[in-house]
C-alpha positions as semicolon CSV with decimal commas, in nm:
position;residue;x (nm);y (nm);z (nm)
1;M;0,000;0,000;0,000
2;I;0,286;0,242;0,071
3;I;0,430;0,229;-0,281
4;P;0,107;0,334;-0,458
5;L;0,069;0,606;-0,194
6;S;0,423;0,730;-0,260
7;R;0,361;0,733;-0,634
8;H;0,041;0,930;-0,580
9;L;0,235;1,179;-0,366
10;F;0,491;1,216;-0,646
11;E;0,208;1,295;-0,889
12;L;0,064;1,557;-0,653
13;I;0,405;1,718;-0,607
14;A;0,471;1,729;-0,982
15;H;0,128;1,878;-1,045
16;D;0,154;2,140;-0,770
17;V;0,499;2,277;-0,859
18;I;0,406;2,364;-1,218
19;N;0,300;2,718;-1,129
20;W;0,534;2,784;-0,839
21;T;0,790;3,061;-0,844
22;V;1,067;2,960;-0,607
23;P;1,412;3,089;-0,509
24;D;1,720;2,922;-0,660
25;D;1,799;2,735;-0,339
26;F;1,448;2,589;-0,302
27;Y;1,415;2,213;-0,267
28;I;1,147;1,953;-0,205
29;S;1,221;1,683;0,046
30;V;1,047;1,345;0,024
31;N;1,066;1,068;0,282
32;I;1,125;0,732;0,112
33;S;0,995;0,413;0,271
34;P;1,216;0,103;0,286
35;A;0,960;-0,085;0,074
36;H;0,967;0,176;-0,201
37;L;1,345;0,197;-0,190
38;M;1,364;-0,178;-0,259
39;D;1,091;-0,175;-0,524
40;D;1,201;-0,253;-0,881
41;G;1,036;0,067;-1,006
42;F;1,197;0,300;-0,751
43;I;1,469;0,444;-0,975
44;Q;1,218;0,506;-1,255
45;D;0,976;0,673;-1,013
46;I;1,247;0,908;-0,886
47;E;1,377;0,986;-1,235
48;A;1,024;1,068;-1,353
49;L;0,963;1,300;-1,058
50;R;1,302;1,464;-1,096
51;T;1,232;1,535;-1,463
52;R;0,896;1,692;-1,384
53;L;1,044;1,917;-1,114
54;G;1,258;2,106;-1,363
55;T;1,512;2,318;-1,179
56;I;1,374;2,240;-0,832
57;T;1,611;2,024;-0,629
58;L;1,474;1,693;-0,502
59;M;1,604;1,574;-0,167
60;L;1,537;1,213;-0,066
61;E;1,510;1,133;0,303
62;L;1,608;0,778;0,392
63;T;1,586;0,629;0,737
64;E;1,879;0,434;0,871
65;R;1,653;0,130;0,874
66;S;1,614;0,159;0,497
67;L;1,984;0,109;0,453
68;I;2,039;-0,151;0,724
69;V;1,768;-0,400;0,619
70;E;1,956;-0,513;0,309
71;P;2,250;-0,279;0,256
72;S;2,396;-0,488;-0,025
73;Q;2,069;-0,478;-0,220
74;V;2,038;-0,102;-0,172
75;A;2,395;-0,046;-0,289
76;E;2,351;-0,277;-0,589
77;K;2,025;-0,110;-0,694
78;T;2,170;0,239;-0,655
79;F;2,498;0,182;-0,835
80;N;2,351;-0,030;-1,115
81;A;2,075;0,217;-1,202
82;P;2,060;0,307;-1,571
C-alpha cells in the first residue's frame, strides 16, 4: 500500500509545482519508505519525478533502517541504475 501512496504523492508534487515561483535554493524533500526503496520501479519513479520538477532540487530522506535492512541490495540497486 505504501508504494502506490508514494507514487500518488509524487504525482501531486509534480502537479503542484508547475506554477510555483521559487528561489534558486528551493528544494522539495520526500521521505522514502524502505519498501519503495527496494521496489524494482523506484529508480524510474524518482527519475520521472526529478524530470517533472525542472530546476527544483529533489532531496530524498532515507531512514537508517532503509539502509540496514539489506544494505547490499540497496547499494547494488543504486549503483547499477541506468
